[in-house]
LUMTIKOL-291314 format. One record per residue (C-alpha): x, y, z; residue in one letter. Coordinates in steps of 0.1 Angstrom, whole numbers, plus 2048, in hexadecimal, padded with zeros to 3 digits. Layout:
% residues N
XYZa
...
//
This chain:
% residues 493
75A8D0729m
77F8C9722a
7898B3705e
78888E70Ai
7AB88070Dl
7A485B713l
78884370Ee
78A81E718m
76B80C70Dk
75F7E9716n
7827DC721i
7857B7728h
7A37A5736k
7A5781743k
7C1770757f
7C274A75Ep
7A2743770g
79A767777v
787782763y
7997A276Ea
7867B9757l
7637B474Ak
7597D2735g
76A7EE748a
76781273Cn
77A832744l
779855735t
79387073Dl
793895733h
7AF8AE72Fq
7BA8BE750g
7A58A6765e
7AF890782v
79A870780h
79C85879Et
79783379Al
78A8227B9v
7807FE7C1g
7877E17D8e
7A77CE7D2n
7A17B77B5g
7877CF7A6a
79D7D3787g
7AD7F678Ck
7D17EB787s
7C77D476At
7B57F0758l
7D380775Ci
7EB7EC751n
7D77E7731v
7D980D72Bl
7FF80C732g
8057EE71Bg
80F7D6736i
7F17C0730h
7DF7BC70Fq
7B97BF70Ek
7A57A36FFe
7877B86F6e
77E7DD6F5g
78B7FE6E7e
7A38196F1i
7A083D6E3f
7BA8586EAi
7AE87B6DFe
79386A6CAg
7AB8546B7k
7A982E6BCk
7C981F6C9c
7D77FC6CCq
7EF7FB6EAi
8037DB6E9n
8207E46FFn
82F800715v
83F8106F7l
81D8146E6d
80F824706a
82C83D707r
8288456E2k
80384E6EAn
80D865707g
80684D724i
81C84A743s
816835761i
82583D784i
82181C796h
81D8187BBq
83E8057BCe
85581F7ACl
86B811790v
888829791l
8AC81C791v
8B98257B4p
8DE8267ABy
8DA83F78El
8D5864791s
8B487778Dv
8BE88276Aa
8C885F75Fe
8A785176Bn
89386C759i
8A4865738f
8AB84073Dl
8B283071Bn
8AE85370Br
8CF862716e
8DE87D700p
9008746F0g
9128656D3k
9258456CCg
9188346ECg
926851702m
90D864717v
90F88A716d
90A89073By
90B8B5738r
8ED8B4721s
8DD899736l
8DE8AD756f
8D48CE744a
8B68BE734n
8AB8AE754a
8AF8CE767q
89A8E074Dk
87C8C9754f
8818CB779v
8828F1778n
8648F1761d
84F8E077Dl
85D8F6798g
86E8D97AAl
88C8DA7C1s
89E8BA7B6l
8C38B57B2d
8C48A3790v
8E7896797k
8DC8857B8k
8D885F7B8k
8B38547BBv
8BC83E7D9m
8C385E7ECe
8A086C7E7l
8818687FCt
8638557EDi
8528767E8a
8708847D4q
8718647C0q
84D8687B6q
85588B7A9l
87187C794v
857865785e
84188377Di
85E89576Cv
865875758k
84187474Da
842899742i
86389272Fs
84F87971Af
836894712q
81B87F723s
7F788A71Fk
7EA870737i
7FC868758i
7F084C76Fv
7F984D794m
7F482D7A7d
7F08327CDe
80984F7CCp
80385A7F0t
805838801s
82883E80Fs
827864813l
82387A831s
807894832d
81F8B0829k
82D89C80Be
809894800i
8008B9801e
81F8C17EBa
8178A57D2l
7F38B27CEf
8018D47C5e
8158C47A9y
7F78B079Dv
7E38D179Bk
7FF8E0786m
7FD8C276El
7D78C876Bk
7DD8EC762q
7F38E0745r
7D68CB737g
7E48AA742i
7CB88F74Bg
7D287D76Ci
7C585A774i
7C885779Ay
7C58367ADi
7C08387D2s
7AF8267EFh
7AE846803r
78C8557FDl
795873811s
7AC87E7F4e
78F8807DBl
7848A37E5e
7A78B07E7q
7B38A67C4i
7998947AEs
77F8A1796d
76F88078Cy
76E85D79Cv
76783C78Ct
75E81D7A1v
7687FB795l
75B7DA7A4r
7637B7798d
7737C4778g
7557DA76Ee
7507FF76Et
734805787i
73082B785k
74384A77Bs
73A86B78Bm
74688E795k
75688E7B7v
7418AC7C1s
7218997BAe
72887A7CFt
7318707F3s
749858804h
72B84380Fe
71F83F7EBe
7418377DEi
74781C7F8v
72580C7F2k
72D80B7CCl
74F7FC7D3m
7447E07E9v
7217DB7DBg
7117E07FDr
70E7F981Ae
72B7F9833m
7187FD853k
7347F186Ah
7567FB85Df
76B7FB87Cy
7637DB88Fi
7707DA8B3r
7627C98D1s
7737D68F1y
77A7BB90Br
78E7B892Bq
7B27B0921p
7C5793930g
7E878F93Ck
8057A292Ca
81379190Dv
82E7AA905l
83F7C191De
8597DA912v
86D7EC92Ck
88380A925n
8917FD904i
8A98128F0t
8B880B8CEs
8CA8228B6h
8A782F8AAk
89182F8C9v
8968398EDr
88882E90Fg
86981C901i
85380A91Bs
8307FB915f
81D7DA917q
8037C9902i
7EB7B0912r
7D7793905q
7B979D8F0g
7C67C18EEe
7CD7D68CFi
7E67F18D5v
7EA80B8BAg
80A81F8B3f
8058418A4a
81D85D89Ag
82A87087Dl
840860862v
86385A872g
85685C896a
86483989Dg
84682289Cr
854808884t
87680C895e
8677FF8B6i
85B7E08A5v
87D7DB894k
88E7DD8B7a
8757C48C6i
8797AB8A9l
89F7AC8A9g
8A37BF888f
8B47DB89Bd
8CB7D58B8k
8C07DF8DBl
8D87F58EEi
8C57F290Fs
8A47E891Eg
8907C8923e
8767B490Fi
85F79B91Fk
84778390Ei
82D771924d
84077F942g
861770939q
87F78592Fp
88B77E90Cv
8AA7878F7m
8A078B8D3i
8BD78F8BCh
8AC78789Be
88878488Ep
88875E88Ea
88B75E8B4q
86D7748B7a
85975E8A0y
86273F8B5e
8547528D3l
8327568C2g
8367798B3v
82877E890g
83279C87By
8207AB85Ei
8387C584Fp
82F7E8842e
83E7E081Fd
82E7BF819r
8387BF7F4r
85D7BE7FBs
85E7AE81Ee
83E79981Fg
833788800i
84676E7EAi
8377787C9p
84475B7B3l
8367417CBq
8127347CFt
7F77417E6v
7FA7207F9k
8207237FDf
81C74780An
80173F823i
81071E830s
834729831l
838731856k
823713861a
8346FA849l
8456E8866h
8236DD872d
81D6CA851f
83E6B784Fi
83C692853r
85F683852g
86D693833v
84C69A822r
8336B6824v
80F6AB82Dd
8006BC80Eq
7DC6B5818a
7E06C783Ar
7F36E4829e
7D76E780Fk
7BC6E682Be
7CE70283Fl
7D2717820t
7AD715817q
7A371C83Aq
7B573E83Ay
7AB746816m
787742821d
78C754842k
79D773832l
789772811s
7A976E7FCi
79F76F7D8k
7B37587C2a
7AC73F7A6a
7BB7237BBs
7D471D7D7q
7EF7177BCn
7EB73A7ADt
80B74E7AEl
8087697C8l
8147847AFq
7F477E79Cn
7DE7887B9l
7D37AC7C0s
7E77C07D9g
7CC7BC7F4g
7CB7977F0n
7F17957F1q
7F07A8812q
7D5791821k
7EB773817a
80778182Dv
7EF78584Ai
7E2761845a
806755846r
80B762869w
7E8758876l
7F073486Ba
80C734886t
7F373C8A2n
80775A8AFp
8027688D3k
80D78A8C7l
8077988A4l
8197B7899i
8087C987Cm
81A7E686Cd
8017FA857e
7EA7DC854p
7D17EC83Bt
7E9800826r
7DF7FC801g
7C07E880Ai
79E7F37FEd
7817FC815v
7707DA813g
7907C881Ba
7977E0837k
7777D8848a
77F7B3845e
7A27B9855i
7927CD871y
7797B1878q
796797877l
7AA7AC890m
78D7AE8A7d
7887888A5q
7AD7828ACl
7AC7998CAa
78D7858D6a
7A27668D4q
7BB7758ECg
7D677F8D2i
7E879F8DAa
7EB7B78BDi
8047D48B8l
7F87E989Cm
80B80688Bi
7F581C875s
7F783E865s
7D1840862e
7C4850881l
7A084487Dp
7AE82187Ce
7C382689Bi
7A78368AFi
78C81D8A6n
7A07FD8A9m
7B78038C6s
7B17FC8EBd
7CF8148F2r
7E282C8DCv
8078328E0i
8138518CFv
8378548C3m
84D8738BDr
8718748B4e
8788508BFg
8678548E1q
84484E8EFi
8348708F2s
8128648FFg
7FB847907i
7D5849903l
7B983190Cn
79F82A8F2h
785842900e
79F85E902d
7AD85A8DFa
7A38758C7t
7B58828A7q
7BD8A38B9e
7CC8928D7r
7E187A8C3i
7EE8968ADm
7F68AC8CAs
80C8908D9y
81B8898B6a
8278AC8B2v
82A8B48D8s
8138D18D9i
//
């Protein structure tokens, strides 16, 4: 067996009112990809942040290549050969690839940067990994996949022995994921240990050697990927068997809530469809096919060139999102971290924000009613927080996402648009979201769902609308929707 690179033993960490880690353990070997899995709030990010010097452990020990280490800050982590590539990339968009790789380590004298050396050194690392990156190009001009490669080059430039990748494929296309995995395999061959965090169990067999399951801040089990199954992993993650994952009760839909007739914007062309009460309509397609762009046109983010939109049978002119919201349309965006949550405000503020006008009495807010509504949705969506006054940034990613959903449910929408509703959510929380969607449909709410996960689209949708190059390429009823048919429409086979 390869040499042990890292041992984290009996790690404890507490935040105000919450035990994030309760004796967690992790062992990583040279040239190994070790995946961490667990529900949101299980402690994955906290454990990694302790390793990276972002949080300080309260108990436990960390050994790197057999030597006990005290990691108090990010600099300590780097000195010990640890680099973390966060899900939210931390590159500086207005600087070049080379400047990002050597940020605060630029070659030069007397405060003057030697750009010739900077670009040459960066190009050397890029070439060494066999990448095709222009080191003089600004990061803002790169795709997310290319930006992740810059992070990998940066980690290599620090001579990292341990690289952590947090949800690296969440925003990538299948082709980009395939390319990323090839680079990960290259890092393995160099003896680098990779800690990989993912909610996509389908990726385990493709890339991972070992998997460790965390639950409620504790290490439940570590095992070889070849010696386990998805069913066992899910059971260990949630502490129970998941007998009913996709929960959907198909009913006769009611009248049309949304009718879109031949709408065209600068990004979509000739789009026509309708969504009825109690119906879930899923939009499928490859990255860049125009799914999110349809929503942007409906909500007034993008200007319509032609076409008509009706809500409850009445033609409407929507020039900005606020008008759509007044008409009973709720919108849960794809990028909830930048468009949805307000991290420095409380859970209560985030949930009650859109319904706040219902609690205003004169010039005062009825705090008792606001608190009651917040608790109602915290219970309904199983949002885990120490209290309603906990800052949203202190919640796990999944609980932050559920708070955004709660905000819109509090407005009693007639149409709910959900763009990638379960992205970044663990399997247990996914099942809860599916159950919630089914309940909302049963109440007569119309749901427009965009998803890149075909099993989600197939199992949750009454109808599937497939997009290709800004146009609808096919519409399938639930009973006709298969992965093969959806993909054939998506690529126009």
